[in-house]
mmCIF file of the N, C-alpha and C atoms, coordinates in Angstrom:
data_MODEL
# 
_entry.id   MODEL 
# 
loop_
_atom_site.group_PDB 
_atom_site.id 
_atom_site.type_symbol 
_atom_site.label_atom_id 
_atom_site.label_alt_id 
_atom_site.label_comp_id 
_atom_site.label_asym_id 
_atom_site.label_entity_id 
_atom_site.label_seq_id 
_atom_site.pdbx_PDB_ins_code 
_atom_site.Cartn_x 
_atom_site.Cartn_y 
_atom_site.Cartn_z 
_atom_site.occupancy 
_atom_site.B_iso_or_equiv 
_atom_site.pdbx_formal_charge 
_atom_site.auth_seq_id 
_atom_site.auth_comp_id 
_atom_site.auth_asym_id 
_atom_site.auth_atom_id 
_atom_site.pdbx_PDB_model_num 
ATOM 1   N N  . MET A 1 1  ? 4.425   -7.949  17.062  1.00 0.00 ? 1  MET A N  1 
ATOM 2   C CA . MET A 1 1  ? 4.908   -6.648  16.651  1.00 0.00 ? 1  MET A CA 1 
ATOM 3   C C  . MET A 1 1  ? 4.738   -6.523  15.126  1.00 0.00 ? 1  MET A C  1 
ATOM 4   N N  . PRO A 1 2  ? 4.155   -5.424  14.643  1.00 0.00 ? 2  PRO A N  1 
ATOM 5   C CA . PRO A 1 2  ? 3.904   -5.277  13.192  1.00 0.00 ? 2  PRO A CA 1 
ATOM 6   C C  . PRO A 1 2  ? 5.196   -5.059  12.404  1.00 0.00 ? 2  PRO A C  1 
ATOM 7   N N  . ARG A 1 3  ? 5.167   -5.520  11.160  1.00 0.00 ? 3  ARG A N  1 
ATOM 8   C CA . ARG A 1 3  ? 6.280   -5.256  10.250  1.00 0.00 ? 3  ARG A CA 1 
ATOM 9   C C  . ARG A 1 3  ? 6.068   -3.876  9.649   1.00 0.00 ? 3  ARG A C  1 
ATOM 10  N N  . LEU A 1 4  ? 7.122   -3.076  9.646   1.00 0.00 ? 4  LEU A N  1 
ATOM 11  C CA . LEU A 1 4  ? 7.047   -1.713  9.140   1.00 0.00 ? 4  LEU A CA 1 
ATOM 12  C C  . LEU A 1 4  ? 8.008   -1.547  7.980   1.00 0.00 ? 4  LEU A C  1 
ATOM 13  N N  . ARG A 1 5  ? 7.628   -0.702  7.011   1.00 0.00 ? 5  ARG A N  1 
ATOM 14  C CA . ARG A 1 5  ? 8.490   -0.359  5.883   1.00 0.00 ? 5  ARG A CA 1 
ATOM 15  C C  . ARG A 1 5  ? 8.468   1.149   5.723   1.00 0.00 ? 5  ARG A C  1 
ATOM 16  N N  . ALA A 1 6  ? 9.563   1.698   5.243   1.00 0.00 ? 6  ALA A N  1 
ATOM 17  C CA . ALA A 1 6  ? 9.668   3.150   5.057   1.00 0.00 ? 6  ALA A CA 1 
ATOM 18  C C  . ALA A 1 6  ? 9.960   3.459   3.595   1.00 0.00 ? 6  ALA A C  1 
ATOM 19  N N  . THR A 1 7  ? 9.413   4.562   3.126   1.00 0.00 ? 7  THR A N  1 
ATOM 20  C CA . THR A 1 7  ? 9.715   5.049   1.784   1.00 0.00 ? 7  THR A CA 1 
ATOM 21  C C  . THR A 1 7  ? 10.962  5.928   1.859   1.00 0.00 ? 7  THR A C  1 
ATOM 22  N N  . GLU A 1 8  ? 11.453  6.340   0.703   1.00 0.00 ? 8  GLU A N  1 
ATOM 23  C CA . GLU A 1 8  ? 12.644  7.190   0.669   1.00 0.00 ? 8  GLU A CA 1 
ATOM 24  C C  . GLU A 1 8  ? 12.431  8.522   1.389   1.00 0.00 ? 8  GLU A C  1 
ATOM 25  N N  . SER A 1 9  ? 11.188  8.983   1.448   1.00 0.00 ? 9  SER A N  1 
ATOM 26  C CA . SER A 1 9  ? 10.910  10.252  2.127   1.00 0.00 ? 9  SER A CA 1 
ATOM 27  C C  . SER A 1 9  ? 10.909  10.113  3.649   1.00 0.00 ? 9  SER A C  1 
ATOM 28  N N  . GLY A 1 10 ? 10.951  8.869   4.141   1.00 0.00 ? 10 GLY A N  1 
ATOM 29  C CA . GLY A 1 10 ? 10.969  8.644   5.582   1.00 0.00 ? 10 GLY A CA 1 
ATOM 30  C C  . GLY A 1 10 ? 9.630   8.294   6.197   1.00 0.00 ? 10 GLY A C  1 
ATOM 31  N N  . GLN A 1 11 ? 8.569   8.258   5.402   1.00 0.00 ? 11 GLN A N  1 
ATOM 32  C CA . GLN A 1 11 ? 7.266   7.876   5.915   1.00 0.00 ? 11 GLN A CA 1 
ATOM 33  C C  . GLN A 1 11 ? 7.267   6.370   6.195   1.00 0.00 ? 11 GLN A C  1 
ATOM 34  N N  . VAL A 1 12 ? 6.671   5.977   7.315   1.00 0.00 ? 12 VAL A N  1 
ATOM 35  C CA . VAL A 1 12 ? 6.663   4.574   7.740   1.00 0.00 ? 12 VAL A CA 1 
ATOM 36  C C  . VAL A 1 12 ? 5.256   4.010   7.594   1.00 0.00 ? 12 VAL A C  1 
ATOM 37  N N  . TYR A 1 13 ? 5.182   2.787   7.051   1.00 0.00 ? 13 TYR A N  1 
ATOM 38  C CA . TYR A 1 13 ? 3.900   2.127   6.808   1.00 0.00 ? 13 TYR A CA 1 
ATOM 39  C C  . TYR A 1 13 ? 3.885   0.748   7.433   1.00 0.00 ? 13 TYR A C  1 
ATOM 40  N N  . ASN A 1 14 ? 2.739   0.379   7.995   1.00 0.00 ? 14 ASN A N  1 
ATOM 41  C CA . ASN A 1 14 ? 2.533   -0.935  8.591   1.00 0.00 ? 14 ASN A CA 1 
ATOM 42  C C  . ASN A 1 14 ? 2.047   -1.877  7.492   1.00 0.00 ? 14 ASN A C  1 
ATOM 43  N N  . ILE A 1 15 ? 2.852   -2.892  7.163   1.00 0.00 ? 15 ILE A N  1 
ATOM 44  C CA . ILE A 1 15 ? 2.431   -3.802  6.092   1.00 0.00 ? 15 ILE A CA 1 
ATOM 45  C C  . ILE A 1 15 ? 1.594   -4.962  6.625   1.00 0.00 ? 15 ILE A C  1 
ATOM 46  N N  . ASP A 1 16 ? 1.391   -5.033  7.931   1.00 0.00 ? 16 ASP A N  1 
ATOM 47  C CA . ASP A 1 16 ? 0.581   -6.102  8.519   1.00 0.00 ? 16 ASP A CA 1 
ATOM 48  C C  . ASP A 1 16 ? -0.851  -5.677  8.836   1.00 0.00 ? 16 ASP A C  1 
ATOM 49  N N  . LEU A 1 17 ? -1.294  -4.539  8.316   1.00 0.00 ? 17 LEU A N  1 
ATOM 50  C CA . LEU A 1 17 ? -2.690  -4.137  8.535   1.00 0.00 ? 17 LEU A CA 1 
ATOM 51  C C  . LEU A 1 17 ? -3.621  -5.208  7.974   1.00 0.00 ? 17 LEU A C  1 
ATOM 52  N N  . PRO A 1 18 ? -4.764  -5.456  8.613   1.00 0.00 ? 18 PRO A N  1 
ATOM 53  C CA . PRO A 1 18 ? -5.695  -6.469  8.101   1.00 0.00 ? 18 PRO A CA 1 
ATOM 54  C C  . PRO A 1 18 ? -6.375  -6.056  6.795   1.00 0.00 ? 18 PRO A C  1 
ATOM 55  N N  . GLU A 1 19 ? -6.465  -4.770  6.529   1.00 0.00 ? 19 GLU A N  1 
ATOM 56  C CA . GLU A 1 19 ? -7.077  -4.258  5.303   1.00 0.00 ? 19 GLU A CA 1 
ATOM 57  C C  . GLU A 1 19 ? -6.013  -3.594  4.442   1.00 0.00 ? 19 GLU A C  1 
ATOM 58  N N  . LEU A 1 20 ? -6.211  -3.600  3.136   1.00 0.00 ? 20 LEU A N  1 
ATOM 59  C CA . LEU A 1 20 ? -5.324  -2.869  2.234   1.00 0.00 ? 20 LEU A CA 1 
ATOM 60  C C  . LEU A 1 20 ? -5.689  -1.393  2.266   1.00 0.00 ? 20 LEU A C  1 
ATOM 61  N N  . LYS A 1 21 ? -4.680  -0.541  2.315   1.00 0.00 ? 21 LYS A N  1 
ATOM 62  C CA . LYS A 1 21 ? -4.902  0.898   2.304   1.00 0.00 ? 21 LYS A CA 1 
ATOM 63  C C  . LYS A 1 21 ? -4.026  1.540   1.236   1.00 0.00 ? 21 LYS A C  1 
ATOM 64  N N  . VAL A 1 22 ? -4.539  2.597   0.625   1.00 0.00 ? 22 VAL A N  1 
ATOM 65  C CA . VAL A 1 22 ? -3.744  3.420   -0.281  1.00 0.00 ? 22 VAL A CA 1 
ATOM 66  C C  . VAL A 1 22 ? -3.548  4.761   0.412   1.00 0.00 ? 22 VAL A C  1 
ATOM 67  N N  . THR A 1 23 ? -2.282  5.151   0.572   1.00 0.00 ? 23 THR A N  1 
ATOM 68  C CA . THR A 1 23 ? -1.939  6.369   1.277   1.00 0.00 ? 23 THR A CA 1 
ATOM 69  C C  . THR A 1 23 ? -1.032  7.216   0.394   1.00 0.00 ? 23 THR A C  1 
ATOM 70  N N  . ARG A 1 24 ? -1.262  8.518   0.356   1.00 0.00 ? 24 ARG A N  1 
ATOM 71  C CA . ARG A 1 24 ? -0.386  9.403   -0.408  1.00 0.00 ? 24 ARG A CA 1 
ATOM 72  C C  . ARG A 1 24 ? 0.794   9.785   0.459   1.00 0.00 ? 24 ARG A C  1 
ATOM 73  N N  . ASP A 1 25 ? 1.984   9.526   -0.043  1.00 0.00 ? 25 ASP A N  1 
ATOM 74  C CA . ASP A 1 25 ? 3.216   9.803   0.677   1.00 0.00 ? 25 ASP A CA 1 
ATOM 75  C C  . ASP A 1 25 ? 3.562   11.283  0.554   1.00 0.00 ? 25 ASP A C  1 
ATOM 76  N N  . THR A 1 26 ? 4.444   11.760  1.408   1.00 0.00 ? 26 THR A N  1 
ATOM 77  C CA . THR A 1 26 ? 4.801   13.174  1.385   1.00 0.00 ? 26 THR A CA 1 
ATOM 78  C C  . THR A 1 26 ? 5.538   13.584  0.116   1.00 0.00 ? 26 THR A C  1 
ATOM 79  N N  . ASP A 1 27 ? 6.157   12.620  -0.586  1.00 0.00 ? 27 ASP A N  1 
ATOM 80  C CA . ASP A 1 27 ? 6.847   12.971  -1.831  1.00 0.00 ? 27 ASP A CA 1 
ATOM 81  C C  . ASP A 1 27 ? 5.962   12.787  -3.064  1.00 0.00 ? 27 ASP A C  1 
ATOM 82  N N  . GLY A 1 28 ? 4.658   12.575  -2.853  1.00 0.00 ? 28 GLY A N  1 
ATOM 83  C CA . GLY A 1 28 ? 3.710   12.538  -3.955  1.00 0.00 ? 28 GLY A CA 1 
ATOM 84  C C  . GLY A 1 28 ? 3.400   11.168  -4.520  1.00 0.00 ? 28 GLY A C  1 
ATOM 85  N N  . ILE A 1 29 ? 4.093   10.128  -4.073  1.00 0.00 ? 29 ILE A N  1 
ATOM 86  C CA . ILE A 1 29 ? 3.768   8.786   -4.552  1.00 0.00 ? 29 ILE A CA 1 
ATOM 87  C C  . ILE A 1 29 ? 2.607   8.229   -3.737  1.00 0.00 ? 29 ILE A C  1 
ATOM 88  N N  . TYR A 1 30 ? 2.003   7.178   -4.251  1.00 0.00 ? 30 TYR A N  1 
ATOM 89  C CA . TYR A 1 30 ? 0.919   6.501   -3.546  1.00 0.00 ? 30 TYR A CA 1 
ATOM 90  C C  . TYR A 1 30 ? 1.424   5.147   -3.097  1.00 0.00 ? 30 TYR A C  1 
ATOM 91  N N  . VAL A 1 31 ? 1.149   4.806   -1.845  1.00 0.00 ? 31 VAL A N  1 
ATOM 92  C CA . VAL A 1 31 ? 1.633   3.559   -1.264  1.00 0.00 ? 31 VAL A CA 1 
ATOM 93  C C  . VAL A 1 31 ? 0.443   2.665   -0.950  1.00 0.00 ? 31 VAL A C  1 
ATOM 94  N N  . LEU A 1 32 ? 0.482   1.445   -1.481  1.00 0.00 ? 32 LEU A N  1 
ATOM 95  C CA . LEU A 1 32 ? -0.519  0.418   -1.168  1.00 0.00 ? 32 LEU A CA 1 
ATOM 96  C C  . LEU A 1 32 ? 0.115   -0.475  -0.116  1.00 0.00 ? 32 LEU A C  1 
ATOM 97  N N  . HIS A 1 33 ? -0.481  -0.532  1.069   1.00 0.00 ? 33 HIS A N  1 
ATOM 98  C CA . HIS A 1 33 ? 0.110   -1.296  2.160   1.00 0.00 ? 33 HIS A CA 1 
ATOM 99  C C  . HIS A 1 33 ? -0.970  -2.012  2.956   1.00 0.00 ? 33 HIS A C  1 
ATOM 100 N N  . GLY A 1 34 ? -0.546  -3.093  3.616   1.00 0.00 ? 34 GLY A N  1 
ATOM 101 C CA . GLY A 1 34 ? -1.449  -3.917  4.406   1.00 0.00 ? 34 GLY A CA 1 
ATOM 102 C C  . GLY A 1 34 ? -1.476  -5.335  3.871   1.00 0.00 ? 34 GLY A C  1 
ATOM 103 N N  . ARG A 1 35 ? -1.820  -6.281  4.743   1.00 0.00 ? 35 ARG A N  1 
ATOM 104 C CA . ARG A 1 35 ? -1.905  -7.705  4.401   1.00 0.00 ? 35 ARG A CA 1 
ATOM 105 C C  . ARG A 1 35 ? -0.634  -8.204  3.717   1.00 0.00 ? 35 ARG A C  1 
ATOM 106 N N  . GLY A 1 36 ? 0.523   -7.723  4.178   1.00 0.00 ? 36 GLY A N  1 
ATOM 107 C CA . GLY A 1 36 ? 1.807   -8.175  3.653   1.00 0.00 ? 36 GLY A CA 1 
ATOM 108 C C  . GLY A 1 36 ? 2.292   -7.451  2.418   1.00 0.00 ? 36 GLY A C  1 
ATOM 109 N N  . HIS A 1 37 ? 1.541   -6.463  1.948   1.00 0.00 ? 37 HIS A N  1 
ATOM 110 C CA . HIS A 1 37 ? 1.911   -5.737  0.730   1.00 0.00 ? 37 HIS A CA 1 
ATOM 111 C C  . HIS A 1 37 ? 2.518   -4.379  1.050   1.00 0.00 ? 37 HIS A C  1 
ATOM 112 N N  . PHE A 1 38 ? 3.479   -3.979  0.222   1.00 0.00 ? 38 PHE A N  1 
ATOM 113 C CA . PHE A 1 38 ? 4.079   -2.647  0.290   1.00 0.00 ? 38 PHE A CA 1 
ATOM 114 C C  . PHE A 1 38 ? 4.491   -2.298  -1.139  1.00 0.00 ? 38 PHE A C  1 
ATOM 115 N N  . LEU A 1 39 ? 3.609   -1.606  -1.851  1.00 0.00 ? 39 LEU A N  1 
ATOM 116 C CA . LEU A 1 39 ? 3.835   -1.280  -3.257  1.00 0.00 ? 39 LEU A CA 1 
ATOM 117 C C  . LEU A 1 39 ? 3.693   0.228   -3.441  1.00 0.00 ? 39 LEU A C  1 
ATOM 118 N N  . THR A 1 40 ? 4.511   0.798   -4.316  1.00 0.00 ? 40 THR A N  1 
ATOM 119 C CA . THR A 1 40 ? 4.422   2.224   -4.585  1.00 0.00 ? 40 THR A CA 1 
ATOM 120 C C  . THR A 1 40 ? 3.983   2.463   -6.022  1.00 0.00 ? 40 THR A C  1 
ATOM 121 N N  . PHE A 1 41 ? 3.245   3.554   -6.232  1.00 0.00 ? 41 PHE A N  1 
ATOM 122 C CA . PHE A 1 41 ? 2.691   3.902   -7.531  1.00 0.00 ? 41 PHE A CA 1 
ATOM 123 C C  . PHE A 1 41 ? 2.816   5.403   -7.760  1.00 0.00 ? 41 PHE A C  1 
ATOM 124 N N  . ASP A 1 42 ? 2.905   5.777   -9.022  1.00 0.00 ? 42 ASP A N  1 
ATOM 125 C CA . ASP A 1 42 ? 2.975   7.196   -9.375  1.00 0.00 ? 42 ASP A CA 1 
ATOM 126 C C  . ASP A 1 42 ? 1.606   7.859   -9.382  1.00 0.00 ? 42 ASP A C  1 
ATOM 127 N N  . THR A 1 43 ? 0.542   7.072   -9.636  1.00 0.00 ? 43 THR A N  1 
ATOM 128 C CA . THR A 1 43 ? -0.805  7.652   -9.702  1.00 0.00 ? 43 THR A CA 1 
ATOM 129 C C  . THR A 1 43 ? -1.753  6.945   -8.748  1.00 0.00 ? 43 THR A C  1 
ATOM 130 N N  . ARG A 1 44 ? -2.745  7.689   -8.308  1.00 0.00 ? 44 ARG A N  1 
ATOM 131 C CA . ARG A 1 44 ? -3.776  7.150   -7.425  1.00 0.00 ? 44 ARG A CA 1 
ATOM 132 C C  . ARG A 1 44 ? -4.564  6.044   -8.113  1.00 0.00 ? 44 ARG A C  1 
ATOM 133 N N  . GLU A 1 45 ? -4.859  6.248   -9.398  1.00 0.00 ? 45 GLU A N  1 
ATOM 134 C CA . GLU A 1 45 ? -5.646  5.277   -10.151 1.00 0.00 ? 45 GLU A CA 1 
ATOM 135 C C  . GLU A 1 45 ? -4.936  3.932   -10.231 1.00 0.00 ? 45 GLU A C  1 
ATOM 136 N N  . ALA A 1 46 ? -3.633  3.946   -10.481 1.00 0.00 ? 46 ALA A N  1 
ATOM 137 C CA . ALA A 1 46 ? -2.865  2.702   -10.564 1.00 0.00 ? 46 ALA A CA 1 
ATOM 138 C C  . ALA A 1 46 ? -2.861  1.979   -9.221  1.00 0.00 ? 46 ALA A C  1 
ATOM 139 N N  . ALA A 1 47 ? -2.735  2.724   -8.141  1.00 0.00 ? 47 ALA A N  1 
ATOM 140 C CA . ALA A 1 47 ? -2.727  2.123   -6.803  1.00 0.00 ? 47 ALA A CA 1 
ATOM 141 C C  . ALA A 1 47 ? -4.068  1.458   -6.500  1.00 0.00 ? 47 ALA A C  1 
ATOM 142 N N  . PHE A 1 48 ? -5.175  2.149   -6.807  1.00 0.00 ? 48 PHE A N  1 
ATOM 143 C CA . PHE A 1 48 ? -6.488  1.574   -6.522  1.00 0.00 ? 48 PHE A CA 1 
ATOM 144 C C  . PHE A 1 48 ? -6.814  0.412   -7.462  1.00 0.00 ? 48 PHE A C  1 
ATOM 145 N N  . GLU A 1 49 ? -6.309  0.444   -8.682  1.00 0.00 ? 49 GLU A N  1 
ATOM 146 C CA . GLU A 1 49 ? -6.509  -0.679  -9.599  1.00 0.00 ? 49 GLU A CA 1 
ATOM 147 C C  . GLU A 1 49 ? -5.814  -1.927  -9.060  1.00 0.00 ? 49 GLU A C  1 
ATOM 148 N N  . ARG A 1 50 ? -4.586  -1.778  -8.591  1.00 0.00 ? 50 ARG A N  1 
ATOM 149 C CA . ARG A 1 50 ? -3.851  -2.917  -8.028  1.00 0.00 ? 50 ARG A CA 1 
ATOM 150 C C  . ARG A 1 50 ? -4.511  -3.409  -6.747  1.00 0.00 ? 50 ARG A C  1 
ATOM 151 N N  . LYS A 1 51 ? -5.014  -2.492  -5.924  1.00 0.00 ? 51 LYS A N  1 
ATOM 152 C CA . LYS A 1 51 ? -5.735  -2.876  -4.710  1.00 0.00 ? 51 LYS A CA 1 
ATOM 153 C C  . LYS A 1 51 ? -6.945  -3.732  -5.056  1.00 0.00 ? 51 LYS A C  1 
ATOM 154 N N  . LYS A 1 52 ? -7.678  -3.312  -6.076  1.00 0.00 ? 52 LYS A N  1 
ATOM 155 C CA . LYS A 1 52 ? -8.861  -4.055  -6.512  1.00 0.00 ? 52 LYS A CA 1 
ATOM 156 C C  . LYS A 1 52 ? -8.474  -5.449  -7.005  1.00 0.00 ? 52 LYS A C  1 
ATOM 157 N N  . GLU A 1 53 ? -7.370  -5.549  -7.764  1.00 0.00 ? 53 GLU A N  1 
ATOM 158 C CA . GLU A 1 53 ? -6.902  -6.845  -8.262  1.00 0.00 ? 53 GLU A CA 1 
ATOM 159 C C  . GLU A 1 53 ? -6.534  -7.782  -7.116  1.00 0.00 ? 53 GLU A C  1 
ATOM 160 N N  . ILE A 1 54 ? -5.829  -7.260  -6.125  1.00 0.00 ? 54 ILE A N  1 
ATOM 161 C CA . ILE A 1 54 ? -5.426  -8.087  -4.987  1.00 0.00 ? 54 ILE A CA 1 
ATOM 162 C C  . ILE A 1 54 ? -6.647  -8.560  -4.210  1.00 0.00 ? 54 ILE A C  1 
ATOM 163 N N  . GLU A 1 55 ? -7.577  -7.646  -3.953  1.00 0.00 ? 55 GLU A N  1 
ATOM 164 C CA . GLU A 1 55 ? -8.783  -8.023  -3.212  1.00 0.00 ? 55 GLU A CA 1 
ATOM 165 C C  . GLU A 1 55 ? -9.611  -9.041  -3.983  1.00 0.00 ? 55 GLU A C  1 
ATOM 166 N N  . TYR A 1 56 ? -9.692  -8.909  -5.289  1.00 0.00 ? 56 TYR A N  1 
ATOM 167 C CA . TYR A 1 56 ? -10.459 -9.843  -6.108  1.00 0.00 ? 56 TYR A CA 1 
ATOM 168 C C  . TYR A 1 56 ? -9.856  -11.251 -6.016  1.00 0.00 ? 56 TYR A C  1 
ATOM 169 N N  . THR A 1 57 ? -8.542  -11.356 -6.147  1.00 0.00 ? 57 THR A N  1 
ATOM 170 C CA . THR A 1 57 ? -7.917  -12.675 -6.118  1.00 0.00 ? 57 THR A CA 1 
ATOM 171 C C  . THR A 1 57 ? -7.939  -13.280 -4.722  1.00 0.00 ? 57 THR A C  1 
ATOM 172 N N  . THR A 1 58 ? -7.983  -12.465 -3.694  1.00 0.00 ? 58 THR A N  1 
ATOM 173 C CA . THR A 1 58 ? -7.993  -12.958 -2.313  1.00 0.00 ? 58 THR A CA 1 
ATOM 174 C C  . THR A 1 58 ? -9.356  -13.501 -1.912  1.00 0.00 ? 58 THR A C  1 
ATOM 175 N N  . PHE A 1 59 ? -10.432 -12.881 -2.376  1.00 0.00 ? 59 PHE A N  1 
ATOM 176 C CA . PHE A 1 59 ? -11.778 -13.243 -1.936  1.00 0.00 ? 59 PHE A CA 1 
ATOM 177 C C  . PHE A 1 59 ? -12.518 -14.159 -2.891  1.00 0.00 ? 59 PHE A C  1 
ATOM 178 N N  . ARG A 1 60 ? -11.829 -14.807 -3.807  1.00 0.00 ? 60 ARG A N  1 
ATOM 179 C CA . ARG A 1 60 ? -12.485 -15.720 -4.750  1.00 0.00 ? 60 ARG A CA 1 
ATOM 180 C C  . ARG A 1 60 ? -12.872 -16.996 -4.089  1.00 0.00 ? 60 ARG A C  1 
# 
């Protein structure tokens, strides 16, 4: 059974996805979720930068 996390707006995210995803939440924040991660960001650029950092360190 997947682990799920919810934001304050009530949106639910699966943190056990095999790939990292950046999703825009209904309250305007960006959520990076998957592979055990659940991080929120104010900007799309910050979310994708962190996604890139995680993927880089994982695939070295």
